[in-house]
N, C-alpha and C positions, 0 to 999 in steps of 0.2 A: 504494500500500500504506500502511496505517496501523497503528498499534499502540494497543491499548486497555489501560489499566492500571486495575485496580479496587482502590481503597483504602477503608477504612472512614472515617467522618467525622473521627475523631480523627487518624488518620494523614494525611489530606488537609490538615487544619488545621495540624498541626505542620510538615508539609513546606512548605505555603504560607508560613508565617512564616519558615522557614529560607531559602527562596528569595527572600523579600522583601528580605533583606539582601544581595542579589546583587552590588551595587556593591563592597562590602567583600569578598565571597566571591571575586570574580574575582581581586583582588590576592592575597588570602590563599592561595588554591589555585593561583595562577599559571595560571589558565585562559587558553587561547588563544581566538581568535574562534569557532571551531566549537563548542567545549565551552560557552563562554559563551552562544552562541545556543541550544544545546540546553537549558541551565538556564533561560534566559529564556523559551523557548517553553513549557516545563513550568509555569513560574510563571504565565504568561499563561493557559494552559488552566485552571489551578486558580482563577485570579481570575475567569474567566468563569462558573464554576459554584458557587463558594462565596458564601454570604450572610453567614456568621458574622463575617468581618472588618469588616463595616459595622454590626454590632450595638454598642450603647452599652456593653455589658459584655464586649467582646471580650477584654480581658486576663484576665478571670475565666474565660471559656470556654476560652481558650488554655491557661491554667494547668491547668484540669481535663483537657484533652486530653493535655497532657504527662504528667500524673500517671497517666492511664489507660494510657499506653504504656510502663509500666514493663517493661523488657526481660525481667524474669523471667517475665512473662506472655505474651511474644510467641509466637504460634502459627502463624506463617507465613501470615498472612491475605492477603498481597499476591498478586494474580493478574495475570499478564501474558499477553495473547493477541496473536497476530500474524495 
């Protein structure tokens, strides 16, 4: 069984960047091995499909993605299927 999560480009990019700091995240959130593995697997899945992190203007693109995800405009776009 697998789970498919659908995110728009900005959501995926912001989540990728958040998970990229996973070493600090593990200590900060007091994650145990199973939770850390789940976070790491999600990060690896995003890393396989995203090309933006390798663009020379990555920081600008990330900033734009963060701006577009203003919580006042959140519309519940995340779709999870099992």
